[in-house]
C-alpha positions as CSV (number, residue, x, y, z in Angstrom):
1,M,-20.6,218.2,8.3
2,R,-16.3,218.3,9.3
3,I,-14.9,214.8,10.9
4,A,-11.2,214.2,12.0
5,V,-9.3,211.4,12.7
6,P,-5.8,211.8,13.6
7,D,-4.4,208.7,11.4
8,L,-5.9,208.8,7.5
9,I,-3.7,205.9,6.1
10,S,-4.1,202.9,9.0
11,N,-7.1,200.4,10.1
12,S,-7.5,202.4,13.7
13,Y,-10.7,204.9,12.8
14,F,-11.2,202.8,9.5
15,P,-15.0,202.6,10.2
16,A,-15.6,206.7,10.6
17,I,-14.0,207.0,7.6
18,A,-16.7,203.8,6.4
19,A,-19.0,205.8,7.0
20,V,-18.3,208.8,4.8
21,E,-16.9,207.0,1.6
22,L,-19.5,204.1,1.9
23,G,-22.6,206.9,1.6
24,F,-24.0,206.4,4.9
25,F,-23.5,209.3,5.9
26,K,-24.9,210.9,3.5
27,A,-27.8,208.5,3.5
28,E,-28.8,209.9,6.9
29,G,-28.9,213.4,5.3
30,L,-25.6,214.7,6.8
31,D,-23.2,217.0,4.2
32,A,-19.6,214.9,4.6
33,E,-17.8,214.7,1.8
34,R,-14.5,213.2,3.7
35,V,-12.5,212.7,6.9
36,E,-9.9,215.3,8.2
37,L,-6.6,214.1,8.7
38,F,-5.9,216.4,11.3
39,F,-2.3,214.8,13.4
40,P,-1.7,215.2,16.4
41,V,-4.9,213.6,18.8
42,P,-4.5,216.2,21.3
43,K,-4.5,219.2,18.7
44,M,-7.8,217.6,16.8
45,M,-9.6,217.0,20.5
46,E,-8.1,220.8,20.5
47,A,-10.1,221.9,17.3
48,L,-13.3,220.1,18.5
49,R,-13.3,222.2,21.4
50,E,-13.2,225.0,18.9
51,G,-15.9,224.0,16.8
52,E,-13.3,223.8,13.6
53,F,-15.1,220.0,13.3
54,D,-18.5,218.7,14.6
55,F,-17.0,215.2,15.1
56,V,-13.7,213.4,15.8
57,A,-12.7,210.0,15.3
58,G,-9.8,209.2,18.3
59,S,-8.5,207.9,21.1
60,A,-11.6,208.0,23.8
61,H,-9.0,208.7,26.5
62,A,-7.9,211.7,24.7
63,T,-10.8,214.0,24.9
64,L,-9.8,214.7,28.4
65,M,-6.6,216.5,26.6
66,A,-9.4,219.2,25.5
67,F,-12.1,218.9,27.6
68,P,-10.7,218.4,31.3
69,E,-12.7,215.9,33.1
70,W,-15.0,214.8,30.7
71,K,-17.1,218.3,30.5
72,G,-18.2,219.7,27.5
73,A,-17.7,216.6,25.1
74,K,-19.1,213.1,25.3
75,L,-18.3,210.0,23.2
76,L,-21.1,208.9,21.0
77,V,-19.9,205.0,19.7
78,A,-16.9,202.9,20.1
79,L,-15.6,202.4,16.3
80,A,-13.5,199.5,17.6
81,Q,-12.9,197.4,21.2
82,R,-9.6,197.7,23.3
83,M,-6.8,199.5,22.6
84,Y,-5.7,198.7,19.4
85,W,-1.7,199.9,19.2
86,L,1.1,197.6,18.8
87,L,5.2,197.8,19.9
88,I,7.5,197.2,16.6
89,L,10.9,196.9,17.2
90,R,13.6,196.9,14.5
91,S,14.2,192.6,13.4
92,D,17.3,192.7,13.7
93,L,17.3,193.5,17.3
94,K,15.6,189.8,17.4
95,A,12.7,190.1,19.9
96,K,10.5,187.3,20.4
97,R,7.0,188.3,20.8
98,G,6.1,189.3,24.3
99,D,9.3,189.9,25.5
100,I,8.3,193.5,26.9
101,N,11.9,193.7,28.8
102,A,13.7,194.1,25.1
103,V,12.8,197.8,24.9
104,K,15.1,198.7,27.7
105,G,18.0,200.9,26.5
106,L,16.3,201.7,22.9
107,R,14.5,204.1,21.4
108,I,10.6,204.3,21.0
109,G,8.6,206.2,19.0
110,A,5.2,207.5,19.3
111,A,2.9,210.4,18.9
112,P,1.7,213.2,21.7
113,G,-1.3,211.3,23.2
114,V,-0.5,207.8,21.9
115,D,2.6,208.2,24.1
116,F,0.7,207.9,28.1
117,G,-0.7,204.1,27.1
118,L,3.0,202.8,26.7
119,K,4.3,204.8,29.4
120,R,1.6,203.1,31.5
121,L,2.0,199.4,30.2
122,L,5.5,199.6,30.4
123,L,5.1,200.4,34.4
124,E,2.6,197.6,34.6
125,A,5.2,194.8,33.3
126,G,7.4,196.3,35.7
127,I,9.6,198.7,33.6
128,D,11.1,202.1,34.5
129,P,11.5,203.8,31.0
130,E,13.9,206.1,33.4
131,Q,15.9,203.7,35.3
132,D,15.5,201.5,32.3
133,R,17.0,203.8,29.9
134,V,13.6,203.7,27.4
135,Q,14.1,206.7,25.2
136,I,10.0,207.7,23.9
137,G,9.5,210.5,22.2
138,P,8.2,211.6,18.6
139,I,9.4,210.3,15.5
140,P,11.4,211.8,13.3
141,G,9.5,213.7,10.7
142,A,5.8,213.5,11.6
143,T,5.2,217.2,12.2
144,G,2.2,219.0,11.4
145,S,-1.5,218.2,10.6
146,G,-1.4,216.2,7.8
147,V,1.4,213.4,9.2
148,S,0.3,209.6,8.6
149,F,2.1,208.4,11.6
150,G,2.3,204.8,10.9
151,L,3.5,205.1,7.5
152,T,6.2,207.8,9.0
153,A,7.2,205.1,11.9
154,A,7.3,202.8,9.4
155,K,9.9,205.1,7.4
156,A,11.4,206.4,10.7
157,L,12.1,202.8,11.5
158,E,13.8,201.8,8.4
159,E,16.5,204.3,8.3
160,K,17.4,203.6,11.6
161,K,16.4,206.7,12.9
162,I,14.5,205.0,16.1
163,D,15.1,201.1,17.6
164,G,10.9,200.9,17.8
165,F,7.5,202.1,17.8
166,W,4.5,201.8,19.3
167,A,1.8,202.9,16.9
168,N,-1.2,201.7,14.3
169,A,-1.6,197.8,12.9
170,M,-0.8,199.7,9.0
171,G,2.4,201.0,10.4
172,A,3.2,197.5,12.0
173,E,2.3,195.3,8.7
174,I,4.3,197.9,6.6
175,A,7.5,197.2,8.9
176,V,6.7,193.4,9.2
177,S,5.6,192.6,5.4
178,R,9.4,194.9,5.0
179,G,11.2,192.7,6.8
180,I,12.4,195.5,8.9
181,G,10.5,194.8,12.2
182,T,9.2,192.3,14.7
183,V,5.9,192.5,15.9
184,V,7.0,192.6,20.0
185,L,3.4,193.4,21.8
186,D,-0.3,193.2,20.2
187,V,-1.9,195.0,23.5
188,R,-5.3,194.0,21.6
189,R,-4.7,190.3,20.9
190,G,-3.6,189.9,25.1
191,D,0.0,190.5,24.9
192,G,1.3,192.0,27.7
193,P,0.0,193.3,30.6
194,S,-4.3,192.5,31.0
195,A,-5.2,196.4,32.2
196,A,-3.4,197.9,29.2
197,R,-6.0,196.4,26.8
198,Y,-8.8,198.7,28.3
199,Y,-6.5,202.0,28.9
200,T,-8.4,202.8,25.5
201,F,-10.3,202.6,22.9
202,P,-11.5,204.3,19.1
203,A,-14.9,206.2,19.6
204,L,-16.5,209.1,17.7
205,V,-16.7,212.1,19.8
206,T,-18.7,215.3,19.8
207,T,-19.2,218.3,22.1
208,E,-21.6,218.4,24.2
209,K,-23.0,222.0,22.3
210,K,-23.7,219.9,19.1
211,I,-25.9,217.8,20.6
212,K,-27.9,219.7,22.4
213,E,-28.3,222.2,19.0
214,D,-28.2,219.3,16.8
215,P,-29.5,215.8,18.0
216,K,-30.6,214.6,14.8
217,A,-27.0,215.3,13.2
218,V,-25.7,213.0,15.9
219,Q,-28.1,210.6,15.6
220,G,-27.8,210.4,11.9
221,A,-23.2,210.0,13.0
222,I,-23.8,207.1,15.5
223,R,-26.1,205.0,12.8
224,A,-23.7,205.6,9.8
225,V,-20.5,204.6,11.4
226,I,-22.9,201.3,12.9
227,K,-24.1,200.8,9.5
228,A,-20.5,200.7,8.4
229,Q,-18.8,198.5,10.6
230,E,-22.1,195.9,9.6
231,A,-21.1,196.5,5.6
232,L,-17.5,195.8,6.7
233,R,-18.8,192.8,8.8
234,S,-20.8,191.7,5.1
235,D,-18.3,192.6,2.4
236,I,-14.7,193.1,3.0
237,S,-14.0,193.9,-0.2
238,K,-15.4,197.1,0.7
239,A,-12.1,198.3,2.4
240,T,-10.0,197.8,-0.7
241,E,-12.2,199.5,-2.4
242,I,-12.4,202.5,0.2
243,G,-8.5,201.8,0.0
244,R,-7.8,202.5,-3.4
245,K,-10.2,206.1,-3.0
246,I,-7.9,207.2,-0.5
247,F,-4.9,205.3,0.0
248,P,-1.2,205.0,-2.2
249,P,-1.1,202.0,-3.9
250,T,0.2,199.6,-1.7
251,E,-1.6,200.4,2.0
252,A,-4.9,200.1,-0.1
253,Q,-4.1,196.4,-1.1
254,T,-3.2,196.1,2.8
255,I,-6.1,197.1,4.5
256,A,-8.9,194.6,4.1
257,K,-6.1,192.2,5.5
258,L,-5.7,194.5,8.2
259,I,-9.9,195.2,8.9
260,E,-9.8,191.7,8.4
261,R,-8.4,190.8,11.8
262,D,-10.3,193.8,13.2
263,L,-14.0,192.9,12.8
264,P,-13.9,190.4,16.0
265,Y,-14.0,194.0,18.3
266,Y,-16.7,195.9,16.0
267,D,-19.1,196.1,18.8
268,P,-20.5,199.7,18.9
269,V,-21.0,199.7,22.5
270,I,-19.2,201.4,25.1
271,S,-20.2,199.6,28.6
272,E,-20.1,201.4,32.0
273,E,-16.9,198.3,32.6
274,A,-14.6,199.5,29.8
275,V,-15.3,203.4,30.5
276,T,-14.5,203.0,34.6
277,K,-11.1,201.0,33.2
278,M,-10.4,203.8,30.7
279,N,-10.5,206.4,33.2
280,R,-8.7,204.8,36.1
281,F,-5.4,204.4,33.1
282,A,-6.4,208.3,32.4
283,Q,-6.4,209.1,36.5
284,D,-3.0,206.9,36.8
285,V,-1.7,209.0,33.7
286,G,-2.9,212.3,35.2
287,L,-5.6,213.2,32.5
288,L,-8.1,212.9,35.6
289,S,-8.4,213.8,38.9
290,G,-11.0,211.1,40.5
291,P,-13.8,209.0,39.2
292,V,-16.8,210.4,37.0
293,P,-20.0,209.0,36.3
294,Y,-20.3,207.3,32.8
295,D,-23.2,209.9,31.3
296,Q,-20.6,212.3,32.3
297,V,-18.6,210.4,29.4
298,V,-21.2,209.0,27.7
299,A,-23.7,210.6,25.5
300,T,-26.6,208.0,27.5
301,R,-29.6,208.9,25.5
302,F,-28.1,207.8,21.9
303,T,-27.4,204.4,24.0
304,H,-30.2,202.7,22.2
305,L,-29.1,202.9,19.0
306,W,-26.6,200.8,19.5
307,K,-28.7,198.2,19.4
308,G,-30.0,198.5,15.9
């Protein structure tokens, strides 16, 4: 059983990591010893399509990068709600929280596929990246399938190779704690245009082929993720326990703080409203040609599992 995430040393897909590390996949009879890191998310989705992985945990909208018009893959369960990336700028720029205009004329690092969210957010806020000279591109050094993007982004910011980055809360926390970065936007918690909160969300994804051939494994994977969410809600120290096994020391000590902050968003339900808003975003950025039915996006035969 192979499971992948596009960023491992991060809070973004942690319920999937916890589901493996806390033994919930094994309890469901699924032989999954670890979660593999496979960066960036578009390549990970392509690997899912080619059968290299059984499940992936990633940005829900990114599924469309390998499965056009939502054909061939389904979302199984939300790892958490709302778009989960933060905009961090160099602290010496003295940008204030919520001041989106501070990005004008700056170099902002963002991962492939993840950058769609930032570009659309800026347009919603009245900022034209081209006219306002906002350079949005890859992080220097963030190449290869084994990259932990948030950590690489914080390092590049510290070295002033970029002026800011759009990444996960782990990268943000490291930058802030070192005094090199300032949080300008935390979209999940209300910063920026309200529509941006619903561009995407972290989800567990599999192929229609997997659902057809092994529905019991799919059910088990969904249950494992939900049990992991519940376990973290009940005992946040489990996040540190997991971190010490698979993260570097500093990030292992930080992860529980980030997960505790995320707990209010640990809801496995993928609502029709969330799918409609995500698909509207996907249309706006050219990933989807038009509206599609909810059951073309979500594996509705398993939605009863979300209720326990």
